[in-house]
C-alpha positions in Angstrom: 31.0 49.6 -7.9 32.9 47.9 -5.2 31.6 44.3 -4.1 33.6 43.0 -1.4 34.2 39.2 -0.5 31.6 39.0 2.0 28.8 40.3 0.3 29.6 37.7 -2.8 29.7 34.8 -0.9 26.5 36.4 0.8 24.7 36.7 -2.7 26.2 33.3 -3.5 24.3 31.1 -0.2 21.2 33.2 -1.1 21.0 32.2 -4.8 21.7 28.6 -3.8 18.9 28.0 -1.0 16.9 29.9 -3.2 17.5 27.0 -5.7 18.3 24.1 -3.5 15.4 24.3 -1.1 12.6 24.4 -3.9 14.5 21.8 -6.0 15.0 19.5 -2.9 10.9 20.2 -1.6 10.1 19.3 -5.5 12.0 15.8 -4.8 10.6 15.2 -1.5 7.4 15.6 -3.0 8.0 13.5 -5.8 9.0 10.7 -3.3 6.0 10.5 -1.3 3.6 11.0 -4.5 5.1 8.1 -5.9 5.2 6.2 -2.4 0.9 7.1 -2.1 0.4 6.4 -5.6 1.4 2.8 -5.0 0.0 2.3 -1.6 -3.5 3.6 -3.4 -2.6 0.7 -6.3 -2.4 -1.7 -3.5 -5.6 -0.7 -1.6 -7.3 -0.4 -5.4 -6.6 -4.8 -5.2 -7.5 -5.2 -1.8 -10.7 -3.8 -2.4 -11.4 -5.9 -5.8 -10.4 -9.1 -3.8 -13.1 -8.5 -0.8 -15.7 -6.8 -2.7 -18.1 -8.9 -5.2 -16.8 -9.6 -8.6 -18.2 -12.7 -10.5 -18.2 -15.2 -7.7 -13.7 -14.8 -7.2 -13.8 -12.0 -4.6 -11.7 -12.9 -0.8 -15.4 -12.8 0.5 -16.7 -15.6 -1.9 -13.7 -18.1 -1.2 -13.8 -17.5 2.8 -17.7 -18.4 3.0 -16.5 -21.6 0.8 -14.6 -22.3 2.5 -16.4 -21.9 6.0 -18.5 -24.0 3.9 -16.4 -26.6 2.9 -14.9 -26.7 6.4 -18.2 -27.0 7.8 -19.2 -30.2 5.0 -15.7 -32.0 6.6 -17.1 -31.9 10.4 -19.6 -33.7 9.5 -17.8 -36.1 7.3 -15.4 -36.8 9.6 -18.0 -37.1 12.6 -20.2 -39.6 10.7 -16.7 -41.6 10.1 -16.1 -41.5 13.8 -19.9 -42.6 15.2 -19.2 -45.6 12.0 -15.7 -46.1 13.5 -16.9 -46.5 17.4 -20.3 -48.3 16.7 
């Protein structure tokens, strides 16, 4: 069997491509999966804060803050009217 250097190099390149491409593809897929998993975890945390969860949700906190601001404005208005009178 007479194998030339060119045919041996061609076979080596084919084998390298057959091994390198799938492993590179798998590595890229794995990194993408890790990043998407991290993003999914962050979205779950945000959803947990936005929706009702025993009065500690972000929505409830914002509603309480709006109420507190309204009370402070009313108190400030009352104080100013007493000062000006």
